[in-house]
VOLUM-303801 format. One record per residue (C-alpha): residue number from 1; residue in three letters; y, z, x. Coordinates in pm, whole numbers, padded with zeros to 5 digits, m for minus. Example, Ala and Ser with C-alpha at 12.3 -4.5 7.8 and 13.67 -1.06 7.14 Angstrom:
2
SITE  1  ALA  m00450  00780  01230
SITE  2  SER  m00106  00714  01367
END
This chain:
283
SITE  1  UNK  m00524  m03241  m01459
SITE  2  UNK  m00799  m03314  m01201
SITE  3  UNK  m00572  m03164  m00936
SITE  4  UNK  m00552  m02840  m01138
SITE  5  UNK  m00925  m02810  m01211
SITE  6  UNK  m00976  m02571  m00919
SITE  7  UNK  m00721  m02328  m01066
SITE  8  UNK  m00926  m02247  m01375
SITE  9  UNK  m01088  m01940  m01222
SITE  10  UNK  m00741  m01792  m01162
SITE  11  UNK  m00607  m01875  m01511
SITE  12  UNK  m00426  m01559  m01619
SITE  13  UNK  m00378  m01702  m01969
SITE  14  UNK  m00754  m01699  m02026
SITE  15  UNK  m00803  m01324  m02047
SITE  16  UNK  m01157  m01185  m02049
SITE  17  UNK  m01070  m00832  m02149
SITE  18  UNK  m00820  m00636  m02360
SITE  19  UNK  m00567  m00594  m02079
SITE  20  UNK  m00585  m00954  m01959
SITE  21  UNK  m00561  m01089  m02315
SITE  22  UNK  m00264  m00864  m02400
SITE  23  UNK  m00077  m00966  m02084
SITE  24  UNK  m00145  m01333  m02159
SITE  25  UNK  m00002  m01286  m02510
SITE  26  UNK  00312  m01128  m02366
SITE  27  UNK  00362  m01425  m02132
SITE  28  UNK  00314  m01674  m02416
SITE  29  UNK  00543  m01488  m02658
SITE  30  UNK  00811  m01444  m02390
SITE  31  UNK  00797  m01817  m02311
SITE  32  UNK  00836  m01909  m02679
SITE  33  UNK  01133  m01672  m02716
SITE  34  UNK  01305  m01817  m02409
SITE  35  UNK  01257  m02167  m02548
SITE  36  UNK  01498  m02064  m02824
SITE  37  UNK  01772  m02100  m02562
SITE  38  UNK  01623  m02363  m02333
SITE  39  UNK  01538  m02630  m02592
SITE  40  UNK  01869  m02622  m02787
SITE  41  UNK  02062  m02622  m02459
SITE  42  UNK  01873  m02925  m02328
SITE  43  UNK  01912  m03110  m02658
SITE  44  UNK  02282  m03020  m02686
SITE  45  UNK  02343  m03145  m02331
SITE  46  UNK  02206  m03488  m02419
SITE  47  UNK  02385  m03498  m02757
SITE  48  UNK  02723  m03401  m02608
SITE  49  UNK  02686  m03651  m02323
SITE  50  UNK  02611  m03932  m02569
SITE  51  UNK  02867  m03838  m02834
SITE  52  UNK  03161  m03777  m02602
SITE  53  UNK  03102  m04079  m02384
SITE  54  UNK  03408  m04291  m02317
SITE  55  UNK  03282  m04584  m02524
SITE  56  UNK  03238  m04383  m02848
SITE  57  UNK  03551  m04434  m03066
SITE  58  UNK  03431  m04176  m03324
SITE  59  UNK  03450  m03886  m03079
SITE  60  UNK  03766  m03683  m03142
SITE  61  UNK  03992  m03609  m02849
SITE  62  UNK  04141  m03262  m02907
SITE  63  UNK  04326  m03152  m02594
SITE  64  UNK  04490  m02855  m02771
SITE  65  UNK  04163  m02704  m02900
SITE  66  UNK  04095  m02367  m02739
SITE  67  UNK  03882  m02133  m02950
SITE  68  UNK  03634  m02116  m03237
SITE  69  UNK  03502  m01785  m03362
SITE  70  UNK  03198  m01948  m03520
SITE  71  UNK  03103  m02124  m03200
SITE  72  UNK  03150  m01804  m02999
SITE  73  UNK  02929  m01617  m03247
SITE  74  UNK  02647  m01868  m03204
SITE  75  UNK  02690  m01898  m02827
SITE  76  UNK  02665  m01523  m02772
SITE  77  UNK  02433  m01412  m03053
SITE  78  UNK  02141  m01634  m02952
SITE  79  UNK  02125  m01504  m02590
SITE  80  UNK  02178  m01148  m02715
SITE  81  UNK  01888  m01172  m02959
SITE  82  UNK  01672  m01336  m02695
SITE  83  UNK  01737  m01058  m02444
SITE  84  UNK  01678  m00795  m02713
SITE  85  UNK  01344  m00946  m02810
SITE  86  UNK  01234  m00987  m02448
SITE  87  UNK  01342  m00634  m02365
SITE  88  UNK  01153  m00494  m02663
SITE  89  UNK  00835  m00680  m02573
SITE  90  UNK  00862  m00569  m02208
SITE  91  UNK  00924  m00206  m02307
SITE  92  UNK  00636  m00191  m02553
SITE  93  UNK  00400  m00377  m02320
SITE  94  UNK  00491  m00159  m02021
SITE  95  UNK  00384  00151  m02214
SITE  96  UNK  00079  00009  m02389
SITE  97  UNK  m00052  m00157  m02074
SITE  98  UNK  00027  00120  m01826
SITE  99  UNK  m00245  00077  m01558
SITE  100  UNK  m00316  00451  m01558
SITE  101  UNK  m00369  00470  m01934
SITE  102  UNK  m00741  00488  m02028
SITE  103  UNK  m00871  00214  m02257
SITE  104  UNK  m01000  00306  m02603
SITE  105  UNK  m01377  00270  m02625
SITE  106  UNK  m01685  00444  m02760
SITE  107  UNK  m01847  00411  m02418
SITE  108  UNK  m01795  00647  m02126
SITE  109  UNK  m01578  00480  m01859
SITE  110  UNK  m01738  00369  m01535
SITE  111  UNK  m01577  00532  m01232
SITE  112  UNK  m01519  00300  m00936
SITE  113  UNK  m01344  00397  m00613
SITE  114  UNK  m01186  00105  m00427
SITE  115  UNK  m01089  00090  m00060
SITE  116  UNK  m00908  m00212  00084
SITE  117  UNK  m01014  m00279  00443
SITE  118  UNK  m00938  m00546  00705
SITE  119  UNK  m01035  m00789  00551
SITE  120  UNK  m01278  m00689  00282
SITE  121  UNK  m01316  m00464  m00020
SITE  122  UNK  m01532  m00153  m00047
SITE  123  UNK  m01641  m00038  m00394
SITE  124  UNK  m01789  00310  m00436
SITE  125  UNK  m01966  00416  m00757
SITE  126  UNK  m01956  00800  m00736
SITE  127  UNK  m02160  00868  m01051
SITE  128  UNK  m02434  00624  m00948
SITE  129  UNK  m02422  00720  m00580
SITE  130  UNK  m02409  00361  m00455
SITE  131  UNK  m02150  00135  m00294
SITE  132  UNK  m02093  m00234  m00228
SITE  133  UNK  m01884  m00452  00000
SITE  134  UNK  m01713  m00764  m00136
SITE  135  UNK  m01893  m00749  m00470
SITE  136  UNK  m01787  m00568  m00786
SITE  137  UNK  m02051  m00529  m01056
SITE  138  UNK  m01955  m00374  m01390
SITE  139  UNK  m02120  m00347  m01731
SITE  140  UNK  m01959  m00566  m01997
SITE  141  UNK  m01767  m00398  m02281
SITE  142  UNK  m01740  m00076  m02078
SITE  143  UNK  m01403  00058  m01956
SITE  144  UNK  m01374  00081  m01580
SITE  145  UNK  m01157  00354  m01432
SITE  146  UNK  m01051  00246  m01083
SITE  147  UNK  m00911  00477  m00816
SITE  148  UNK  m00772  00272  m00531
SITE  149  UNK  m00655  00337  m00177
SITE  150  UNK  m00623  00155  00154
SITE  151  UNK  m00785  00226  00488
SITE  152  UNK  m00495  00076  00681
SITE  153  UNK  m00208  m00145  00560
SITE  154  UNK  m00080  m00209  00210
SITE  155  UNK  m00287  m00443  00002
SITE  156  UNK  m00319  m00544  m00362
SITE  157  UNK  m00612  m00563  m00600
SITE  158  UNK  m00616  m00833  m00866
SITE  159  UNK  m00875  m00983  m01100
SITE  160  UNK  m00661  m01248  m01275
SITE  161  UNK  m00864  m01275  m01596
SITE  162  UNK  m00881  m00896  m01639
SITE  163  UNK  m00511  m00839  m01567
SITE  164  UNK  m00289  m00580  m01398
SITE  165  UNK  m00252  m00639  m01026
SITE  166  UNK  m00200  m00308  m00845
SITE  167  UNK  m00126  m00203  m00488
SITE  168  UNK  m00344  00000  m00256
SITE  169  UNK  m00170  00225  m00002
SITE  170  UNK  m00298  00439  00281
SITE  171  UNK  m00293  00809  00203
SITE  172  UNK  m00226  00747  m00166
SITE  173  UNK  m00431  00681  m00480
SITE  174  UNK  m00333  00436  m00751
SITE  175  UNK  m00513  00416  m01084
SITE  176  UNK  m00614  00117  m01290
SITE  177  UNK  m00809  00081  m01614
SITE  178  UNK  m00969  m00253  m01699
SITE  179  UNK  m01256  m00383  m01909
SITE  180  UNK  m01445  m00713  m01928
SITE  181  UNK  m01529  m00789  m02289
SITE  182  UNK  m01812  m01033  m02216
SITE  183  UNK  m02072  m01110  m01954
SITE  184  UNK  m01993  m01359  m01680
SITE  185  UNK  m01868  m01394  m01324
SITE  186  UNK  m01498  m01358  m01253
SITE  187  UNK  m01287  m01383  m00940
SITE  188  UNK  m01106  m01102  m00762
SITE  189  UNK  m00871  m01124  m00467
SITE  190  UNK  m00598  m00969  m00261
SITE  191  UNK  m00246  m01092  m00337
SITE  192  UNK  m00062  m00914  m00055
SITE  193  UNK  m00062  m01076  00289
SITE  194  UNK  m00227  m00842  00539
SITE  195  UNK  m00316  m01044  00847
SITE  196  UNK  m00551  m01313  00974
SITE  197  UNK  m00833  m01258  00726
SITE  198  UNK  m00615  m01235  00415
SITE  199  UNK  m00718  m01577  00278
SITE  200  UNK  m01085  m01474  00274
SITE  201  UNK  m01022  m01133  00118
SITE  202  UNK  m01172  m01219  m00219
SITE  203  UNK  m01481  m01107  m00408
SITE  204  UNK  m01692  m01195  m00712
SITE  205  UNK  m01669  m00971  m01017
SITE  206  UNK  m01997  m00973  m01207
SITE  207  UNK  m01977  m00850  m01564
SITE  208  UNK  m02336  m00787  m01675
SITE  209  UNK  m02531  m00618  m01951
SITE  210  UNK  m02603  m00245  m01937
SITE  211  UNK  m02964  m00317  m01844
SITE  212  UNK  m02864  m00560  m01569
SITE  213  UNK  m02617  m00308  m01431
SITE  214  UNK  m02888  m00041  m01419
SITE  215  UNK  m03115  m00290  m01238
SITE  216  UNK  m02839  m00363  m00987
SITE  217  UNK  m02787  00010  m00922
SITE  218  UNK  m03162  00056  m00870
SITE  219  UNK  m03167  m00242  m00637
SITE  220  UNK  m02881  m00096  m00435
SITE  221  UNK  m03059  00239  m00414
SITE  222  UNK  m03366  00058  m00283
SITE  223  UNK  m03170  m00094  00004
SITE  224  UNK  m03219  00224  00204
SITE  225  UNK  m02873  00201  00363
SITE  226  UNK  m02653  00509  00350
SITE  227  UNK  m02273  00497  00351
SITE  228  UNK  m02178  00801  00555
SITE  229  UNK  m01881  00841  00787
SITE  230  UNK  m02055  00663  01072
SITE  231  UNK  m02151  00369  00850
SITE  232  UNK  m01802  00360  00705
SITE  233  UNK  m01654  00339  01055
SITE  234  UNK  m01861  00024  01110
SITE  235  UNK  m01761  m00123  00774
SITE  236  UNK  m01395  m00050  00846
SITE  237  UNK  m01397  m00263  01161
SITE  238  UNK  m01203  m00584  01123
SITE  239  UNK  m01411  m00879  01006
SITE  240  UNK  m01359  m01190  00800
SITE  241  UNK  m01553  m01349  00512
SITE  242  UNK  m01818  m01076  00499
SITE  243  UNK  m02117  m01149  00277
SITE  244  UNK  m02166  m00902  m00012
SITE  245  UNK  m02392  m00610  00068
SITE  246  UNK  m02474  m00274  m00088
SITE  247  UNK  m02549  00085  00010
SITE  248  UNK  m02813  00300  m00157
SITE  249  UNK  m02633  00631  m00111
SITE  250  UNK  m02281  00753  m00042
SITE  251  UNK  m02170  01062  00144
SITE  252  UNK  m02011  01302  m00109
SITE  253  UNK  m01633  01319  m00082
SITE  254  UNK  m01606  01008  00136
SITE  255  UNK  m01334  00848  m00076
SITE  256  UNK  m01130  01169  m00088
SITE  257  UNK  m01164  01195  00290
SITE  258  UNK  m01032  00840  00327
SITE  259  UNK  m00733  00928  00108
SITE  260  UNK  m00668  01257  00292
SITE  261  UNK  m00713  01071  00622
SITE  262  UNK  m00971  01318  00746
SITE  263  UNK  m01183  01005  00784
SITE  264  UNK  m01028  00791  01063
SITE  265  UNK  m00825  00503  00919
SITE  266  UNK  m00893  00138  00984
SITE  267  UNK  m00724  m00029  01282
SITE  268  UNK  m00492  m00248  01078
SITE  269  UNK  m00391  m00602  01177
SITE  270  UNK  m00328  m00610  01551
SITE  271  UNK  m00079  m00824  01737
SITE  272  UNK  m00246  m01142  01859
SITE  273  UNK  m00502  m01156  01580
SITE  274  UNK  m00879  m01113  01581
SITE  275  UNK  m01097  m01273  01844
SITE  276  UNK  m01225  m01608  01723
SITE  277  UNK  m00982  m01637  01432
SITE  278  UNK  m00712  m01842  01597
SITE  279  UNK  m00635  m01971  01947
SITE  280  UNK  m00472  m01726  02182
SITE  281  UNK  m00336  m01965  02439
SITE  282  UNK  m00152  m02215  02221
SITE  283  UNK  m00062  m02328  01873
END
């Protein structure tokens, strides 16, 4: 257990929102259903090995036995029912937890535009007119409607305790709806290898009260930094383990320009790596 203590922040079975909790329930239920085959099979293997051992005189030797309808019924009905149950759960869950399906709530969803860069994350809040790098701040108990794209290569966005990993692709937009049901700090990361800085491509997810979120927005606005195309070009340059920072204003239509590629794309991982990341002359 001490060796696993560092994995708690990635525990997908400890959901902190409706999507994460529902996905955790599906995993647990699916595991229990599969145990209906696994446990009897393991027990039967031991029982048969012990009963039909050479030293057991009570075991019947029946060389002419070939078929039993009852045994066939049991052998095939249990796997059939298991597959049917698993298929039903997967079908229902795939529709109920479709990433593009908005979450039911009395609150207006928060719009967040996400851009995966090399090797960092850019979060744009179009309604608030602010942006942040390597830090996602959301109000608790409020649905978040993500629109995601990539500045260069494929990547993937994942907050384990909120659920639903989804890919980001250059020139395309994917949609994701999540919600944190309580305040706290979670962990977000990339799960798709994209070059030298991949291992540091993670970010804190701060779920805060409505008042704290408003304070954070006001603090970002007070930073005085503007995210226009020139500033974005600097942000898009390859870098590793960037400290979180924010922008007080965002050029209108910047995200749509990134998607349409009217804004120059990021360089993407280059052959030979980034200067200072790994040795160039040897292993």
